[in-house]
DSSP file (Angstrom, degrees, kcal/mol; ACC not computed):
  #  RESIDUE AA STRUCTURE BP1 BP2  ACC     N-H-->O    O-->H-N    N-H-->O    O-->H-N    TCO  KAPPA ALPHA  PHI   PSI    X-CA   Y-CA   Z-CA
    1    1 A M              0   0    0      0, 0.0     2,-0.2     0, 0.0    25,-0.2   0.000 360.0 360.0 360.0 127.0  -19.2   16.7   39.3
    2    2 A N  E     -a   26   0A   0     23,-2.6    25,-2.2     2,-0.0     2,-0.4  -0.566 360.0-146.3 -82.1 151.6  -17.6   13.3   39.5
    3    3 A V  E     -a   27   0A   0     23,-0.2     2,-0.5    -2,-0.2    25,-0.2  -0.988   3.8-142.4-125.0 128.9  -13.8   13.1   39.2
    4    4 A I  E     +a   28   0A   0     23,-2.5    25,-2.5    -2,-0.4    28,-0.2  -0.805  23.0 171.2 -88.4 119.9  -11.9   10.1   37.5
    5    5 A N        +     0   0    0     -2,-0.5     2,-0.3     1,-0.2    -1,-0.1   0.639  68.0  29.5-105.1 -20.9   -8.7    9.3   39.4
    6    6 A T  S >  S-     0   0    0      1,-0.1     3,-1.8    26,-0.0    -1,-0.2  -0.987  76.7-122.9-137.0 149.0   -7.8    6.1   37.6
    7    7 A W  G >  S+     0   0    0     -2,-0.3     3,-1.8     1,-0.3    -1,-0.1   0.787 108.0  69.2 -61.8 -26.6   -8.5    4.9   34.1
    8    8 A S  G 3  S+     0   0    0      1,-0.3    -1,-0.3    -3,-0.0    -4,-0.0   0.704  86.9  69.2 -65.4 -15.7  -10.2    1.8   35.5
    9    9 A E  G <  S+     0   0    0     -3,-1.8    -1,-0.3     2,-0.1    -2,-0.2   0.591  77.1  91.7 -75.7 -13.8  -13.0    4.1   36.7
   10   10 A V  S <  S-     0   0    0     -3,-1.8     3,-0.1    -4,-0.2    -3,-0.0  -0.756  73.4-145.8 -87.6 119.2  -14.1    4.8   33.1
   11   11 A P        -     0   0    0      0, 0.0     2,-0.4     0, 0.0    -2,-0.1  -0.216  19.6 -99.6 -78.8 166.7  -16.8    2.2   32.3
   12   12 A R        -     0   0    0      2,-0.0     2,-0.4     1,-0.0     0, 0.0  -0.732  42.4-136.0 -82.7 138.5  -17.5    0.6   28.9
   13   13 A F        -     0   0    0     -2,-0.4     3,-0.1     1,-0.1     4,-0.0  -0.774  14.9-155.4-107.1 142.8  -20.4    2.3   27.2
   14   14 A E  S    S+     0   0    0     -2,-0.4     2,-0.3     1,-0.2    -1,-0.1   0.780  81.3   3.0 -83.7 -28.0  -23.3    0.6   25.5
   15   15 A S  S  > S-     0   0    0      1,-0.1     4,-2.0     0, 0.0    -1,-0.2  -0.947  73.9-106.1-150.1 165.9  -24.0    3.7   23.2
   16   16 A E  H  > S+     0   0    0     -2,-0.3     4,-3.2     1,-0.2     5,-0.2   0.838 119.7  59.8 -63.3 -34.5  -22.7    7.2   22.5
   17   17 A E  H  > S+     0   0    0      2,-0.2     4,-2.6     1,-0.2    -1,-0.2   0.913 104.9  48.6 -62.1 -41.7  -25.6    8.6   24.3
   18   18 A D  H  > S+     0   0    0      2,-0.2     4,-2.3     1,-0.2    -2,-0.2   0.920 113.0  47.8 -59.7 -47.0  -24.5    6.7   27.5
   19   19 A E  H  X S+     0   0    0     -4,-2.0     4,-2.8     2,-0.2     5,-0.2   0.930 110.1  51.6 -61.1 -45.7  -21.0    8.0   27.1
   20   20 A C  H  X S+     0   0    0     -4,-3.2     4,-1.9     1,-0.2    -2,-0.2   0.961 111.1  48.8 -54.7 -53.4  -22.2   11.6   26.5
   21   21 A A  H  X S+     0   0    0     -4,-2.6     4,-0.6     1,-0.2    -1,-0.2   0.889 110.8  50.9 -57.7 -39.2  -24.3   11.4   29.7
   22   22 A F  H >< S+     0   0    0     -4,-2.3     3,-1.2     1,-0.2    -1,-0.2   0.956 113.2  43.2 -64.4 -51.6  -21.3   10.0   31.7
   23   23 A W  H >< S+     0   0    0     -4,-2.8     3,-0.8     1,-0.3    -1,-0.2   0.699  99.5  71.5 -71.9 -16.8  -18.9   12.7   30.6
   24   24 A R  H 3< S+     0   0    0     -4,-1.9    -1,-0.3    -5,-0.2    -2,-0.2   0.807 114.2  26.5 -65.4 -27.1  -21.4   15.5   31.0
   25   25 A N  T << S+     0   0    0     -3,-1.2   -23,-2.6    -4,-0.6     2,-0.3   0.077 116.2  72.8-121.0  21.1  -21.1   15.0   34.8
   26   26 A T  E <   -a    2   0A   0     -3,-0.8     2,-0.3   -25,-0.2   -23,-0.2  -0.991  50.8-177.3-140.2 143.8  -17.5   13.6   35.0
   27   27 A R  E     -a    3   0A   0    -25,-2.2   -23,-2.5    -2,-0.3     2,-0.5  -0.950  28.8-114.8-134.9 162.0  -14.1   15.1   34.5
   28   28 A I  E     -a    4   0A   0     -2,-0.3   -23,-0.2   -25,-0.2     5,-0.1  -0.815  35.9-109.7 -96.9 130.5  -10.6   13.5   34.6
   29   29 A D    >>  -     0   0    0    -25,-2.5     4,-1.7    -2,-0.5     3,-1.0  -0.303  23.8-126.9 -57.9 137.0   -8.3   14.5   37.4
   30   30 A A  H 3> S+     0   0    0      1,-0.3     4,-2.9     2,-0.2     5,-0.2   0.822 107.9  58.6 -60.1 -32.7   -5.4   16.7   36.0
   31   31 A R  H 3> S+     0   0    0      1,-0.2     4,-1.9     2,-0.2    -1,-0.3   0.870 105.3  49.2 -66.8 -33.2   -2.8   14.4   37.6
   32   32 A L  H <> S+     0   0    0     -3,-1.0     4,-0.6   -28,-0.2    -2,-0.2   0.882 113.3  46.9 -68.4 -37.9   -4.1   11.4   35.7
   33   33 A M  H >X S+     0   0    0     -4,-1.7     3,-0.8     2,-0.2     4,-0.7   0.914 112.2  50.0 -67.3 -41.8   -4.0   13.4   32.4
   34   34 A N  H >< S+     0   0    0     -4,-2.9     3,-1.0     1,-0.3    -2,-0.2   0.897 108.6  52.9 -60.1 -42.9   -0.5   14.7   33.2
   35   35 A G  H 3< S+     0   0    0     -4,-1.9    -1,-0.3     1,-0.2    -2,-0.2   0.687 105.6  56.3 -64.5 -19.9    0.6   11.2   33.9
   36   36 A S  H << S+     0   0    0     -3,-0.8    -1,-0.2    -4,-0.6    -2,-0.2   0.613  81.1 106.4 -91.7 -13.9   -0.7   10.1   30.5
   37   37 A L  S << S-     0   0    0     -3,-1.0     2,-0.6    -4,-0.7    -3,-0.0  -0.437  77.8-117.3 -72.2 138.9    1.3   12.6   28.4
   38   38 A L        -     0   0    0     -2,-0.1     2,-0.6     1,-0.0    -1,-0.1  -0.667  31.1-162.2 -76.7 115.6    4.2   11.1   26.4
   39   39 A K        -     0   0    0     -2,-0.6     2,-0.4    -3,-0.0    -1,-0.0  -0.903   5.9-149.7-104.6 119.1    7.3   12.7   27.8
   40   40 A T        -     0   0    0     -2,-0.6     2,-0.5     2,-0.0     5,-0.0  -0.693  12.7-127.9 -91.6 142.9   10.2   12.4   25.5
   41   41 A D    >   -     0   0    0     -2,-0.4     3,-2.6     1,-0.1     4,-0.3  -0.748  12.3-134.3 -86.8 130.2   13.7   12.2   27.1
   42   42 A A  G >  S+     0   0    0     -2,-0.5     3,-1.3     1,-0.3    -1,-0.1   0.792 106.7  64.2 -54.9 -28.1   16.1   14.8   25.5
   43   43 A R  G 3  S+     0   0    0      1,-0.2    -1,-0.3     3,-0.0    -3,-0.0   0.715  93.9  61.6 -72.1 -16.9   18.7   11.9   25.3
   44   44 A E  G <  S+     0   0    0     -3,-2.6     2,-0.3     2,-0.0    -1,-0.2   0.540  95.2  77.6 -83.8  -4.1   16.3   10.1   22.9
   45   45 A S    <   -     0   0    0     -3,-1.3     2,-0.4    -4,-0.3     0, 0.0  -0.794  63.0-157.3-107.7 148.3   16.6   13.0   20.4
   46   46 A T        -     0   0    0     -2,-0.3     2,-0.3     2,-0.0    -3,-0.0  -0.980  20.1-126.0-123.5 134.4   19.4   13.8   18.0
   47   47 A T        -     0   0    0     -2,-0.4     2,-0.3     2,-0.0    -2,-0.0  -0.620  30.5-176.7 -78.4 132.9   20.0   17.2   16.6
   48   48 A V        -     0   0    0     -2,-0.3     2,-0.5     2,-0.0    -2,-0.0  -0.936  18.9-137.8-129.0 156.7   20.2   17.4   12.8
   49   49 A T        -     0   0    0     -2,-0.3     2,-0.4     2,-0.0    -2,-0.0  -0.954  19.8-175.8-117.6 127.2   20.9   20.3   10.5
   50   50 A L        -     0   0    0     -2,-0.5     2,-0.7     2,-0.0    -2,-0.0  -0.945  22.2-138.1-120.7 141.0   18.8   20.7    7.3
   51   51 A R        -     0   0    0     -2,-0.4     2,-0.4     2,-0.0    -2,-0.0  -0.904  32.2-179.8 -97.3 120.1   19.4   23.4    4.6
   52   52 A I        -     0   0    0     -2,-0.7    -2,-0.0     2,-0.0     5,-0.0  -0.955  35.7-104.1-125.0 135.8   16.0   24.7    3.6
   53   53 A D     >  -     0   0    0     -2,-0.4     4,-2.6     1,-0.1     5,-0.2  -0.345  32.7-127.9 -53.0 131.0   15.0   27.3    1.0
   54   54 A P  H  > S+     0   0    0      0, 0.0     4,-2.3     0, 0.0     5,-0.2   0.879 108.6  51.6 -57.1 -37.4   14.1   30.4    3.0
   55   55 A R  H  > S+     0   0    0      2,-0.2     4,-2.0     1,-0.2     5,-0.1   0.903 110.3  48.9 -66.4 -38.0   10.8   30.8    1.1
   56   56 A M  H  > S+     0   0    0      2,-0.2     4,-2.5     1,-0.2    -1,-0.2   0.927 111.9  49.7 -66.9 -42.5    9.9   27.1    1.9
   57   57 A L  H  X S+     0   0    0     -4,-2.6     4,-2.9     1,-0.2     5,-0.2   0.914 108.2  52.9 -59.1 -44.2   10.8   27.7    5.6
   58   58 A A  H  X S+     0   0    0     -4,-2.3     4,-2.5     1,-0.2    -1,-0.2   0.907 110.0  48.7 -57.3 -45.4    8.6   30.8    5.7
   59   59 A R  H  X S+     0   0    0     -4,-2.0     4,-2.0     2,-0.2    -1,-0.2   0.884 110.5  50.2 -66.0 -39.4    5.7   28.9    4.3
   60   60 A I  H  X S+     0   0    0     -4,-2.5     4,-2.8     2,-0.2    -2,-0.2   0.931 110.8  49.7 -62.5 -45.8    6.2   26.1    6.9
   61   61 A K  H  X S+     0   0    0     -4,-2.9     4,-2.6     1,-0.2    -2,-0.2   0.910 110.2  51.1 -57.0 -44.2    6.3   28.6    9.7
   62   62 A R  H  X S+     0   0    0     -4,-2.5     4,-1.9     2,-0.2    -1,-0.2   0.905 110.6  47.8 -63.1 -41.7    3.2   30.2    8.5
   63   63 A L  H  X S+     0   0    0     -4,-2.0     4,-1.5     2,-0.2    -2,-0.2   0.942 110.9  51.5 -60.5 -48.9    1.4   27.0    8.4
   64   64 A A  H ><>S+     0   0    0     -4,-2.8     5,-2.8     1,-0.2     3,-0.5   0.918 108.7  50.7 -57.6 -45.3    2.6   26.0   11.8
   65   65 A R  H ><5S+     0   0    0     -4,-2.6     3,-0.9     1,-0.2    -1,-0.2   0.851 106.6  54.7 -63.8 -33.4    1.4   29.4   13.3
   66   66 A M  H 3<5S+     0   0    0     -4,-1.9    -1,-0.2     1,-0.2    -2,-0.2   0.808 112.8  43.6 -66.0 -26.4   -2.1   28.9   11.7
   67   67 A R  T <<5S-     0   0    0     -4,-1.5    -1,-0.2    -3,-0.5    -2,-0.2   0.311 115.3-117.5-100.3   7.3   -2.3   25.5   13.5
   68   68 A Y  T < 5S+     0   0    0     -3,-0.9     2,-0.3    -4,-0.2    -3,-0.2   0.903  72.1 131.4  63.0  40.3   -0.9   27.0   16.8
   69   69 A L      < -     0   0    0     -5,-2.8     2,-0.4    -8,-0.1    -1,-0.2  -0.863  67.8-107.6-120.6 159.6    2.2   24.7   16.5
   70   70 A N     >  -     0   0    0     -2,-0.3     4,-2.4     1,-0.1     5,-0.2  -0.703  32.8-132.1 -73.4 130.8    5.9   25.0   16.8
   71   71 A Y  H  > S+     0   0    0     -2,-0.4     4,-2.0     1,-0.2     5,-0.1   0.857 106.0  51.8 -57.9 -35.9    7.3   24.7   13.2
   72   72 A Q  H  > S+     0   0    0      1,-0.2     4,-2.2     2,-0.2    -1,-0.2   0.913 109.8  49.0 -70.5 -43.1    9.9   22.2   14.3
   73   73 A S  H  > S+     0   0    0      1,-0.2     4,-2.1     2,-0.2    -1,-0.2   0.882 110.3  51.4 -61.6 -37.3    7.3   20.0   16.0
   74   74 A M  H  X S+     0   0    0     -4,-2.4     4,-2.3     2,-0.2    -2,-0.2   0.891 108.4  51.0 -69.0 -36.5    5.1   20.2   12.9
   75   75 A I  H  X S+     0   0    0     -4,-2.0     4,-2.4     2,-0.2    -2,-0.2   0.899 110.6  49.5 -63.8 -40.7    8.0   19.1   10.7
   76   76 A K  H  X S+     0   0    0     -4,-2.2     4,-2.4     2,-0.2    -2,-0.2   0.888 110.1  51.5 -65.4 -38.1    8.7   16.1   13.1
   77   77 A Q  H  X S+     0   0    0     -4,-2.1     4,-2.4     2,-0.2    -2,-0.2   0.913 110.5  48.4 -64.7 -43.5    5.0   15.2   12.9
   78   78 A W  H  X S+     0   0    0     -4,-2.3     4,-2.5     2,-0.2    -2,-0.2   0.927 112.1  48.8 -59.0 -47.7    5.1   15.2    9.1
   79   79 A L  H  X S+     0   0    0     -4,-2.4     4,-2.5     1,-0.2    -2,-0.2   0.924 111.8  49.1 -58.9 -46.2    8.3   13.1    9.1
   80   80 A S  H  X S+     0   0    0     -4,-2.4     4,-2.3     1,-0.2    -1,-0.2   0.902 111.1  49.3 -61.7 -42.4    6.7   10.6   11.5
   81   81 A E  H  X S+     0   0    0     -4,-2.4     4,-2.2     1,-0.2    -1,-0.2   0.915 111.4  49.7 -62.5 -43.4    3.5   10.4    9.4
   82   82 A R  H  X S+     0   0    0     -4,-2.5     4,-2.8     2,-0.2    -2,-0.2   0.895 108.8  52.3 -65.5 -40.4    5.4    9.8    6.2
   83   83 A L  H  X S+     0   0    0     -4,-2.5     4,-2.7     1,-0.2    -1,-0.2   0.926 109.0  49.7 -59.0 -44.1    7.5    7.1    7.8
   84   84 A E  H  X S+     0   0    0     -4,-2.3     4,-1.3     1,-0.2    -2,-0.2   0.902 111.0  50.1 -61.0 -40.5    4.4    5.3    9.0
   85   85 A K  H  X S+     0   0    0     -4,-2.2     4,-0.7     1,-0.2     3,-0.4   0.935 111.6  48.4 -65.2 -44.6    3.0    5.6    5.4
   86   86 A E  H >< S+     0   0    0     -4,-2.8     3,-0.9     1,-0.2    -2,-0.2   0.895 110.5  50.2 -58.8 -43.7    6.2    4.2    4.0
   87   87 A N  H 3< S+     0   0    0     -4,-2.7    -1,-0.2     1,-0.2    -2,-0.2   0.737 101.7  63.6 -70.6 -21.0    6.4    1.3    6.4
   88   88 A A  H 3<        0   0    0     -4,-1.3    -1,-0.2    -3,-0.4    -2,-0.2   0.724 360.0 360.0 -72.4 -22.1    2.7    0.4    5.6
   89   89 A N    <<        0   0    0     -3,-0.9    -1,-0.2    -4,-0.7    -2,-0.2   0.455 360.0 360.0 -81.5 360.0    3.7   -0.4    2.0
């Protein structure tokens, strides 16, 4: 099994078949993947308080559990997606 240690080691592929064959025998080093994750700084976040109907919150939490997400993270994702949509107009 080949291990990719830098992103420059990933070639450009001519076809999906070539890419499939490459990844069949190659994996990415965990340190490279960990270094690629977006790490947010707690100082970049602001705590807000929202009053939400308990039934709505229960529905949100249920949806989040079904998607294996933290409900607060899911709400932030929804807000981010909506902001992108609003900015596109």
